[in-house]
C-alpha positions in Angstrom: -20.6 -2.4 -52.6 -24.5 -3.1 -53.0 -27.6 -1.0 -51.6 -27.7 -3.3 -49.2 -24.6 -3.0 -47.9 -24.8 0.7 -48.0 -28.0 1.0 -45.9 -26.5 -1.3 -43.3 -23.5 1.2 -43.0 -25.8 4.3 -42.9 -28.1 2.9 -40.3 -25.1 1.8 -37.8 -23.2 5.6 -38.5 -26.8 7.1 -37.4 -26.9 4.8 -34.3 -23.2 5.6 -33.5 -23.7 9.6 -33.9 -27.0 9.2 -31.4 -24.9 7.5 -28.9 -22.1 10.1 -29.3 -24.6 13.0 -28.7 -26.3 11.1 -26.1 -23.0 10.5 -23.9 -21.7 14.0 -24.2 -24.9 15.5 -22.8 -25.8 12.9 -20.0 -25.9 14.5 -16.4 -23.2 13.2 -13.8 -25.1 10.5 -11.9 -23.7 8.0 -9.9 -24.2 4.6 -11.5 -21.7 2.6 -9.1 -24.0 0.2 -7.1 -24.1 0.5 -3.7 -24.9 -2.8 -2.1 -23.0 -5.5 -1.1 -20.8 -7.4 -3.9 -21.8 -10.9 -4.8 -20.0 -13.8 -6.3 -21.3 -15.2 -9.2 -20.8 -18.9 -9.0 -18.6 -20.4 -11.9 -19.9 -23.6 -13.5 -17.4 -26.5 -14.3 -15.6 -25.8 -17.4 -15.7 -22.1 -17.4 -13.4 -19.6 -15.8 -13.9 -17.0 -13.3 -16.3 -14.0 -14.8 -14.6 -10.7 -15.4 -16.2 -8.0 -14.0 -15.3 -4.2 -14.4 -14.2 -2.4 -11.7 -17.2 0.4 -11.6 -20.0 -2.1 -11.8 -19.7 -4.9 -9.1 -22.7 -6.9 -9.1 -25.1 -6.7 -6.2 -28.2 -8.6 -5.4 -29.9 -5.7 -6.0 -28.4 -4.5 -9.3 -29.0 -8.2 -10.7 -32.5 -8.7 -9.5 -33.5 -5.2 -11.5 -31.3 -6.2 -14.1 -33.4 -9.4 -14.3 -36.8 -7.2 -14.2 -35.5 -5.1 -17.0 -34.5 -7.9 -19.3 -38.1 -9.3 -19.5 -39.9 -5.7 -19.5 -41.1 -4.7 -22.9 -41.4 -1.0 -21.7 -37.9 -0.5 -23.1 -39.2 -0.9 -26.5 -41.1 2.3 -28.1 -44.4 0.6 -28.4 -44.3 -1.7 -25.4 -44.1 -5.1 -27.5 -40.5 -6.0 -27.1 -38.1 -7.1 -24.2 -34.6 -8.4 -24.5 -36.3 -11.8 -23.7 -38.2 -11.2 -26.8 -35.2 -12.2 -28.9 -33.0 -13.7 -26.4 -35.6 -16.2 -24.5 -35.0 -19.0 -21.8 -37.3 -21.0 -24.4 -34.3 -21.1 -26.8 -31.2 -21.1 -24.8 -31.5 -17.2 -24.4 -31.5 -16.7 -28.2 -33.9 -17.2 -30.7 -35.4 -20.0 -32.8 -36.1 -17.8 -36.3 -33.5 -17.1 -38.6 -33.9 -13.3 -38.3 -35.9 -11.8 -35.1 -38.6 -9.7 -35.3 -38.8 -6.5 -33.4 -41.4 -3.6 -33.0 -44.4 -3.7 -35.5 -43.1 -7.1 -36.6 -40.0 -5.4 -38.6 -37.5 -8.0 -39.6 -33.9 -7.8 -38.1 -30.9 -8.0 -40.5 -28.8 -10.9 -38.4 -29.5 -14.0 -36.3 -29.8 -13.5 -32.4 -27.0 -15.0 -30.6 -27.5 -16.3 -27.4 -26.9 -14.3 -24.0 -25.4 -17.3 -22.1 -21.8 -17.1 -21.5 -21.7 -13.2 -23.1 -19.9 -12.1 -19.9 -16.7 -13.5 -21.9 -16.9 -11.9 -25.0 -14.4 -9.0 -25.3 -16.5 -7.9 -27.8 -20.4 -7.6 -28.2 -22.5 -8.1 -31.0 -21.6 -10.0 -34.3 -19.6 -7.5 -35.6 -18.0 -6.5 -32.2 -19.4 -2.8 -32.2 -19.8 -2.5 -28.2 -17.0 -2.9 -26.2 -18.7 -4.4 -23.1 -22.1 -5.6 -22.0 -22.9 -2.5 -20.6 -22.5 -0.5 -23.9 -24.4 -3.1 -25.8 -27.5 -2.1 -24.2 -28.0 1.2 -26.1 -27.7 -0.4 -29.5 -30.9 -2.3 -29.6 -33.0 0.1 -27.8 -32.0 2.8 -30.4 -32.4 0.4 -33.2 -35.2 1.3 -35.5 -35.8 -2.4 -36.4 -35.6 -3.7 -32.6 -37.3 -1.6 -30.0 -37.2 1.8 -31.8 -36.9 3.7 -28.6 -34.5 6.6 -27.5 -32.4 6.7 -24.4 -34.0 9.9 -22.9 -37.4 7.9 -23.7 -36.6 4.5 -21.6 -35.5 6.9 -18.6 -38.6 9.0 -18.8 -40.8 5.9 -19.2 -39.2 4.3 -16.4 -38.8 7.2 -14.3 -42.8 7.1 -14.4 -42.9 3.7 -12.6 -43.0 4.4 -8.7 -41.7 0.8 -8.2 -38.6 1.5 -10.3 -37.5 4.8 -8.8 -37.6 2.9 -5.8 -35.5 -0.3 -7.0 -33.0 1.9 -8.6 -32.5 4.0 -5.4 -32.0 0.7 -3.6 -29.7 -0.4 -6.2 -27.8 2.6 -7.0 -28.4 5.3 -4.3 -30.6 8.4 -4.4 -30.6 10.3 -7.8 -33.0 9.7 -10.8 -32.7 6.9 -13.5 -30.3 7.4 -16.2 -29.6 5.0 -18.9 -26.0 4.5 -17.3 -27.8 2.7 -14.3 -29.8 0.9 -16.7 -26.9 -0.5 -18.4 -25.1 -1.5 -15.3 -28.0 -3.2 -14.0 -28.8 -4.9 -17.3 -25.1 -6.0 -17.8 -25.0 -7.5 -14.4 -27.9 -9.7 -14.6 -26.4 -11.2 -18.0 -23.5 -11.8 -16.2 -24.8 -14.2 -14.3 -26.4 -16.3 -17.6 -23.5 -18.9 -17.5 -24.0 -22.3 -18.7 -21.5 -24.9 -18.0 -21.1 -28.4 -16.3 -22.2 -30.1 -19.7 -21.6 -33.7 -20.3 -18.6 -32.7 -22.1 -17.2 -30.6 -18.8 -18.3 -33.3 -16.7 -16.1 -35.7 -18.7 -13.1 -33.5 -20.1 -12.9 -31.7 -16.9 -14.4 -33.7 -14.0 -13.0 -37.0 -15.4 -16.4 -39.0 -15.7 -15.9 -41.3 -18.4 -19.6 -42.2 -18.5 -20.6 -38.8 -18.9 -20.3 -38.7 -22.6 -20.6 -41.4 -25.2 -17.9 -43.1 -27.2 -19.1 -41.2 -30.2 -18.7 -37.8 -28.6 -15.3 -38.8 -27.3 -14.4 -39.4 -31.1 -15.9 -36.3 -32.1 -13.7 -34.4 -29.7 -10.6 -35.8 -31.4 -12.3 -34.8 -34.7 -12.8 -31.3 -33.4 -9.4 -30.8 -32.2 -7.2 -32.6 -34.5 -5.3 -30.5 -36.7 -5.3 -33.1 -39.5 -9.0 -33.5 -39.2 -11.4 -31.1 -38.3 -9.1 -28.3 -36.4 -12.0 -26.6 -35.3 -10.0 -25.6 -32.0 -8.2 -23.0 -34.1 -11.3 -20.7 -33.7 -13.3 -22.5 -30.8 -10.7 -22.7 -28.2 -10.2 -25.0 -25.5 -7.5 -25.6 -23.1 -6.9 -27.8 -20.0 -8.5 -25.6 -17.3 -11.8 -24.3 -19.2 -13.3 -24.0 -22.7 -14.6 -20.8 -24.1 -15.1 -22.5 -27.4 -14.2 -18.9 -29.1 -11.2 -16.9 -29.8 -13.0 -13.8 -29.6 -11.7 -13.0 -33.1 -13.8 -12.1 -36.4 -13.3 -14.5 -39.3 -15.1 -14.6 -42.7 -15.9 -18.0 -43.2 -18.0 -17.2 -46.5 -21.6 -17.2 -45.0 -23.7 -15.0 -47.4 -20.5 -14.4 -49.3 -19.7 -14.9 -53.3 -16.8 -13.9 -55.1 -18.8 -11.1 -56.7 -20.4 -10.2 -53.5 -20.6 -10.0 -49.5 -24.4 -9.4 -48.6 -23.6 -8.2 -45.0 -20.3 -6.3 -44.2 -19.8 -7.7 -40.8 -17.0 -6.2 -38.7 -16.2 -3.8 -41.6 -18.7 -1.6 -40.2 -16.8 -1.0 -37.1 -13.3 -1.2 -38.5 -13.6 0.3 -42.1 -10.7 -2.5 -42.9 -11.5 -4.0 -46.5 -9.8 -7.1 -44.6 -12.9 -7.2 -42.3 -15.4 -7.5 -45.0 -17.4 -10.3 -44.2 -15.9 -11.2 -41.0 -18.0 -11.9 -38.1 -17.3 -12.9 -34.3 -16.7 -16.8 -33.5 -19.5 -17.7 -31.5 -19.3 -20.2 -28.6 -20.0 -23.2 -29.3 -21.6 -24.1 -25.6 -25.6 -25.0 -25.8 -25.3 -24.8 -29.5 -27.8 -27.6 -29.8 -30.5 -25.6 -28.4 -30.0 -22.4 -30.1 -30.6 -23.2 -34.1 -30.6 -22.0 -36.6 -26.8 -21.1 -37.1 -24.5 -18.3 -38.4 -24.9 -14.5 -38.2 -28.0 -15.1 -40.7 -29.1 -18.1 -39.5 -29.0 -19.8 -42.7 -28.2 -23.2 -41.1 -31.2 -25.0 -39.7 -29.2 -27.9 -37.8 -25.7 -29.1 -36.9 -25.8 -31.4 -39.7 -26.2 -28.7 -42.2 -23.7 -26.3 -40.4 -20.9 -29.2 -40.4 -22.0 -29.7 -44.1 -21.0 -26.2 -44.8 -17.8 -26.5 -43.4 -16.9 -29.7 -45.1 -17.4 -28.1 -48.3 -14.8 -25.4 -47.4 -17.5 -22.5 -47.1 -18.2 -20.1 -49.8 -15.0 -19.0 -51.6 -14.6 -15.2 -51.4 -11.6 -12.6 -51.7 -11.8 -12.3 -48.1 -12.1 -15.9 -46.8 -10.3 -16.7 -43.6 -7.0 -18.6 -44.4 -8.2 -21.5 -41.8 -11.3 -22.5 -44.0 -10.7 -25.2 -46.2 -12.6 -28.4 -47.4 -12.8 -31.0 -45.1 -14.4 -33.7 -47.8 -12.0 -36.0 -46.3 -14.0 -36.5 -43.2 -16.3 -39.9 -43.1 -19.7 -40.0 -42.7 -19.0 -41.3 -39.1 -16.5 -38.5 -38.4 -19.2 -35.9 -39.2 -21.8 -37.8 -37.0 -19.4 -37.8 -34.3 -18.8 -34.0 -34.8 -22.4 -33.3 -34.3 -22.4 -35.6 -31.0 -19.6 -33.8 -29.7 -21.2 -30.8 -29.8 -24.5 -31.8 -28.5 -22.4 -32.9 -25.4 -21.8 -29.0 -24.8 -25.3 -28.4 -23.6 -25.1 -27.1 -20.0 -27.2 -26.4 -17.3 -29.6 -23.5 -17.6 -28.9 -20.4 -15.1 -31.8 -20.6 -12.6 -32.0 -17.0 -12.7 -33.0 -16.4 -16.3 -36.9 -17.4 -15.5 -37.0 -16.5 -11.7 -35.6 -14.4 -8.9 -32.9 -16.1 -7.2 -30.6 -13.1 -5.5 -33.0 -11.8 -3.1 
């Protein structure tokens, strides 16, 4: 491995160690919400949101999570919030190939959208977090992103009388703990659902006028095993479409026969077969969340389609499903882009304002 890969591995190992130390010393304070559980509406084309038994969403926790999401106090210098890299202006993602953290430090990967992240079984490109709750800790402690400490966040929020009152209203008596912060942010993020796209209204709502003929042809290219066969990883079924298999694949981005720039899933599993493998992102809202891939290396949907048409970059760990699609005609490639553009769904109202209280 080259020095960049070893540096990345060391960085994640240090963060993992900090998490273990923190969790071992965390005081026993309930982080279970005390309010009335609310239902999260499910847009057309999506399944019911999975909810953990110990963090049912309430109006209070969702609204508290929304405030925390947009609050730069979670960063060490008060300049970076969750929304800095996952902005409503860009489909809850970022328009830059690599996002900037504190002191304008440049991250190592492209910021994925928060929309529909509730359906992922593992979070981050490499799947190092098991839940939306756990993923909160990583950017806060990352020296390039928010560069804070978990205890430091607790102390900063505890010095704000408004937050003290809101946390007690949401979780009951007791101090502000990181566990409570995590639960509030995760509950808000579970409401960030985007469906009812033109594709959904056509395919699930049976409205033939909802999409163009080009989009319909593009969907055939997308799902036909003899054409694009994209559904192998970006899955669709008769009831809903997540457009992900929740698995990890090496598609050749940032890889050559001699070198893999980013180890990807290998950081978590240490299995050689996972070198250069990254989580299959959902294609929902893909037209508004450019640039693409974990390194933000493709600027447009056309660029992305062309990458797949070329069969990715050959390397020892390239997924067996990735192969040349150079037999697709220019029209079929354009139709495939039209189909992906039809996946832009409705923007959750709570992404920009309070709707729960």
